[in-house]
C-alpha positions in Angstrom: 11.9 41.4 15.5 11.9 38.3 17.6 12.2 40.2 20.7 9.4 42.8 19.7 7.2 39.5 19.4 8.3 38.1 22.6 7.6 41.4 24.2 4.2 41.6 22.6 3.2 38.3 23.8 4.3 39.0 27.2 2.2 42.2 27.2 -0.7 40.4 25.9 -0.3 37.3 28.2 -0.6 39.9 31.3 -3.5 41.3 29.7 -5.3 38.2 29.2 -4.4 36.7 32.6 -5.7 39.9 34.2 -9.1 39.7 32.1 -9.1 35.9 32.8 -9.2 36.7 36.7 -11.7 39.4 36.3 -14.2 37.0 34.5 -13.6 34.2 37.0 -14.5 36.7 39.8 -17.4 37.7 38.1 -18.5 34.5 37.3 -18.6 33.3 40.9 -20.3 36.6 42.1 -23.0 35.5 39.4 -23.2 32.0 40.4 -24.0 33.3 44.1 -26.9 35.4 42.8 -30.1 33.3 42.8 -31.8 35.7 39.6 -32.7 33.8 36.8 -31.0 35.9 34.1 -27.5 35.5 35.7 -27.6 31.9 34.4 -27.4 33.0 30.8 -24.7 35.6 31.8 -22.7 32.8 33.6 -23.0 30.5 30.7 -21.5 33.1 28.4 -18.7 34.0 30.7 -17.9 30.0 31.1 -18.1 29.6 27.4 -15.6 32.5 27.2 -13.2 31.0 29.8 -13.3 27.6 28.0 -12.7 29.3 24.5 -9.6 31.1 26.1 -8.4 27.9 27.4 -8.3 26.4 24.1 -6.7 29.3 22.5 -3.6 29.2 25.0 -3.5 25.4 25.4 -0.3 25.3 23.3 1.4 27.7 25.7 2.4 31.3 25.6 5.7 30.7 23.8 4.1 28.9 20.7 1.5 31.5 19.7 1.1 31.9 15.9 0.1 35.2 14.5 -3.4 33.8 13.9 -3.4 32.6 17.7 -2.4 36.3 18.9 -5.1 37.8 16.7 -7.8 35.0 17.9 -6.7 36.1 21.6 -6.8 39.9 20.9 -10.4 39.2 19.5 -11.3 37.3 22.8 -10.2 40.1 24.8 -12.2 42.7 22.8 -15.3 40.5 22.9 -15.1 40.1 26.6 -14.9 43.8 27.4 -18.7 43.7 27.3 -18.7 41.7 30.6 
């Protein structure tokens, strides 16, 4: 059972880190755009990245079931970018 949790956390970690890099790249691209509407998108992406930072602040090894669920929810939420 413990190995399953570790394996699932490793898979989750890789998915989240890939999405984080994707969002950071999108944010940099949007910052270069001078259109007014991109400012709102930038703020939203930055808020989501900050939220992720707080969710994983304790480290990947110490994720509770609630933290894993919150990170999965974050992943689904950021799918719209």
